[in-house]
C-alpha positions in Angstrom: -10.5 -20.3 -17.0 -12.4 -17.9 -14.8 -11.3 -18.2 -11.2 -14.1 -17.7 -8.8 -13.3 -16.2 -5.4 -14.2 -18.4 -2.4 -14.5 -16.3 0.8 -14.6 -19.5 3.0 -11.9 -19.6 5.7 -10.9 -23.1 6.7 -11.7 -23.8 10.4 -8.1 -24.7 11.1 -7.1 -21.1 10.0 -9.7 -19.7 12.5 -8.7 -21.6 15.6 -5.0 -22.4 15.4 -3.6 -19.6 17.5 0.0 -20.9 17.3 0.4 -20.1 13.6 3.2 -17.8 12.5 2.5 -14.4 10.9 2.8 -15.9 7.4 0.3 -18.6 8.2 -2.1 -16.0 9.6 -1.8 -13.9 6.4 -4.2 -14.3 3.5 -3.1 -13.0 0.1 -5.2 -12.3 -2.9 -3.5 -12.9 -6.3 -5.2 -11.4 -9.3 -3.3 -12.7 -12.3 -4.5 -14.0 -15.7 -1.4 -15.9 -16.7 -2.1 -19.4 -15.3 1.5 -20.4 -15.3 2.6 -17.4 -13.3 -0.4 -17.6 -10.9 0.3 -21.3 -10.2 4.0 -20.7 -9.6 3.3 -17.7 -7.2 0.5 -19.6 -5.4 2.6 -22.7 -4.8 5.7 -20.7 -3.7 3.7 -18.6 -1.2 1.8 -21.6 0.1 5.2 -23.2 0.8 6.0 -20.2 2.9 2.8 -20.7 4.9 0.5 -18.1 3.3 -3.1 -18.7 2.3 -3.5 -17.6 -1.3 -6.8 -16.9 -3.2 -6.7 -16.7 -7.0 -8.6 -14.6 -9.4 -7.8 -14.5 -13.1 -9.9 -11.4 -14.3 -10.4 -7.9 -13.1 -14.1 -8.1 -12.1 -13.7 -11.2 -10.0 -10.5 -9.7 -8.5 -12.4 -6.5 -7.5 -15.1 -8.5 -5.8 -12.5 -10.4 -3.8 -10.5 -7.3 -3.0 -13.6 -5.5 -1.7 -14.4 -8.4 0.7 -11.7 -7.1 3.1 -10.5 -10.6 3.9 -6.9 -10.2 2.7 -3.9 -8.7 4.2 -2.0 -8.2 0.9 -3.1 -8.0 -2.7 -0.8 -9.0 -5.6 -2.3 -7.4 -8.7 -1.4 -7.8 -12.3 -1.8 -4.7 -14.4 -2.7 -6.2 -17.8 -5.9 -8.1 -17.0 -8.8 -9.0 -19.3 -11.9 -6.9 -18.8 -11.2 -4.6 -15.9 -7.5 -3.8 -16.0 -5.4 -3.7 -12.8 -5.1 0.1 -12.5 -8.8 0.5 -12.9 -9.4 -2.2 -10.3 -7.0 -0.4 -8.0 -8.7 3.0 -8.5 -12.1 1.5 -7.7 -10.7 -0.3 -4.7 -9.3 2.9 -3.2 -12.5 4.8 -4.2 -14.3 2.2 -2.0 -12.1 3.3 0.9 -10.3 0.0 1.1 -6.6 0.5 2.1 -5.4 -3.1 1.8 -1.7 -3.0 0.8 -1.3 -3.7 -2.9 1.8 -4.8 -4.9 1.5 -4.3 -8.6 3.0 -7.0 -10.8 3.6 -5.9 -14.4 5.7 -6.5 -17.5 5.4 -2.7 -17.9 8.4 -1.6 -15.9 9.2 1.9 -17.3 9.3 4.8 -14.9 6.0 6.3 -16.2 4.3 2.9 -15.7 5.5 2.8 -12.1 4.4 6.4 -11.6 0.9 5.6 -12.9 0.8 2.6 -10.5 1.7 4.7 -7.4 -0.7 7.5 -8.4 -3.5 4.8 -8.5 -2.7 3.9 -4.9 -0.2 1.0 -5.1 2.1 0.4 -2.2 4.8 -1.3 -4.2 5.6 -2.1 -7.8 7.4 -5.2 -9.0 8.3 -5.5 -12.7 8.0 -8.8 -14.5 9.9 -11.1 -14.7 10.7 -11.2 -11.0 12.2 -13.7 -8.6 10.0 -15.4 -6.0 12.6 -14.6 -3.4 12.2 -10.9 -4.1 8.4 -11.1 -4.1 8.4 -12.9 -0.8 10.8 -10.3 0.8 8.6 -7.5 -0.4 5.5 -9.1 1.0 7.3 -9.5 4.3 8.3 -5.9 4.3 4.8 -4.7 3.5 3.3 -6.9 6.3 5.8 -5.5 8.8 5.1 -1.9 7.8 1.3 -2.2 7.7 0.6 -4.7 10.5 3.4 -4.1 12.9 2.9 -5.2 16.6 1.5 -2.5 18.8 3.9 0.2 19.9 3.5 2.8 22.7 2.3 5.5 20.3 -0.2 3.3 18.4 -3.1 5.0 20.1 -1.6 8.4 19.7 -3.0 11.3 17.7 -1.2 14.1 16.0 -2.8 17.4 15.0 -1.9 20.9 13.9 -3.9 23.8 12.4 -4.3 21.9 9.1 -4.2 18.1 9.8 -5.4 15.6 12.3 -4.0 12.0 12.3 -5.0 8.9 14.3 -2.3 6.2 14.5 -4.5 3.4 15.6 -7.0 3.8 12.8 -4.4 5.0 10.3 -6.8 7.8 9.3 -6.1 11.4 8.5 -8.3 14.5 8.1 -7.5 17.9 6.7 -9.2 21.2 7.6 -10.7 23.1 4.7 -9.5 26.6 3.8 -12.1 28.2 6.1 -10.9 25.9 9.0 -14.5 25.1 9.8 -14.7 21.4 9.0 -12.5 18.3 8.7 -12.3 16.3 5.4 -11.1 12.7 5.4 -7.9 12.1 3.4 -8.0 8.7 1.6 -4.4 7.6 2.1 -2.6 4.4 1.4 -0.7 2.8 4.4 2.6 4.2 3.0 1.2 7.7 2.6 -0.1 7.7 6.1 3.2 6.6 7.6 5.0 9.3 5.6 2.6 12.0 6.8 2.8 10.7 10.4 6.6 10.9 10.5 6.7 14.3 8.8 4.1 15.8 11.2 5.6 14.1 14.2 9.0 15.6 13.4 7.6 18.9 12.2 10.1 21.6 11.1 12.9 18.9 10.9 14.3 17.9 7.5 13.9 14.1 7.1 16.5 12.6 4.7 15.5 10.3 1.9 17.6 7.4 3.4 15.9 7.9 6.8 12.4 7.8 5.2 13.3 4.8 3.0 14.4 2.8 6.1 11.5 3.8 8.3 8.7 3.8 5.8 9.7 1.7 2.9 11.9 -0.7 5.0 14.7 -0.8 2.4 17.9 1.0 1.7 18.0 4.2 -0.2 19.0 4.1 -3.9 19.4 7.2 -6.0 17.8 5.4 -8.9 14.7 4.5 -6.9 11.9 7.1 -7.3 9.3 5.3 -5.1 9.6 7.7 -2.2 9.2 10.8 -4.5 6.1 9.3 -6.1 4.5 8.6 -2.7 5.3 12.2 -1.6 3.8 13.5 -4.9 0.6 11.6 -4.3 0.4 12.8 -0.7 0.8 16.4 -1.8 -1.9 16.1 -4.4 -4.4 14.7 -2.0 -3.7 17.5 0.5 -3.8 20.1 -2.2 -7.4 19.2 -3.1 -8.5 20.9 0.1 -5.5 23.3 0.8 -4.3 24.3 -2.7 -1.9 27.0 -1.4 -0.7 25.5 1.9 2.5 23.8 0.6 2.8 21.7 3.8 5.4 19.2 2.6 8.5 21.0 1.4 11.4 19.6 -0.6 14.8 20.6 0.8 17.1 20.3 -2.1 19.9 17.8 -1.6 18.6 16.8 1.9 15.0 15.5 2.0 11.6 16.6 3.0 10.1 18.7 5.7 6.7 19.4 7.1 
């Protein structure tokens, strides 16, 4: 069965200002297993989320590019266009919608490939609905938090310029004559913002896990290291020798 994306937003969703954050959140689920997709959709709808379903990669990409969703749940092994290819094309289209990858491929190298493609989180199958719902809530808090005093702030140094409100970052080329836009995921932006904001300070892994990933640090969790690696690679395209983000052995990271 080929699920077709319907961009129509019910009138009740547009006008009911009293809805909670979950009710205001629209999630795209791209999953070819009908049993899994029905279970996830039903469970999320019971939590008040609006869920759109797509069961193949091409339909999923069209829906993801629409920009109508706050979170995308993306299966990796899809018919036609696979999940990682979809994610690469989504990020190439400058869409930074937060993405949680869902995959039966749970080895470290599979997770690394997912984060390198621009995923914000990775949940191996089989997973519990309680954990998925918690991860969605964390992602929403991290990416769509209520306005804070520095939301309109900008940070800059000789190499970088960051805008908090737009969650955009630019890097100066080697000659220093022009700015180039960095295509960062929400997690990568938050990491870079914290590192630049606390320049020359060593930020510990537990501190970054709590503030950026909204969860406790575990020595077996490599998610932070993968995000840092992606961030370095993106900066290195324009500043190959700068080495802006330093690893402080046994302590954490420093800009």
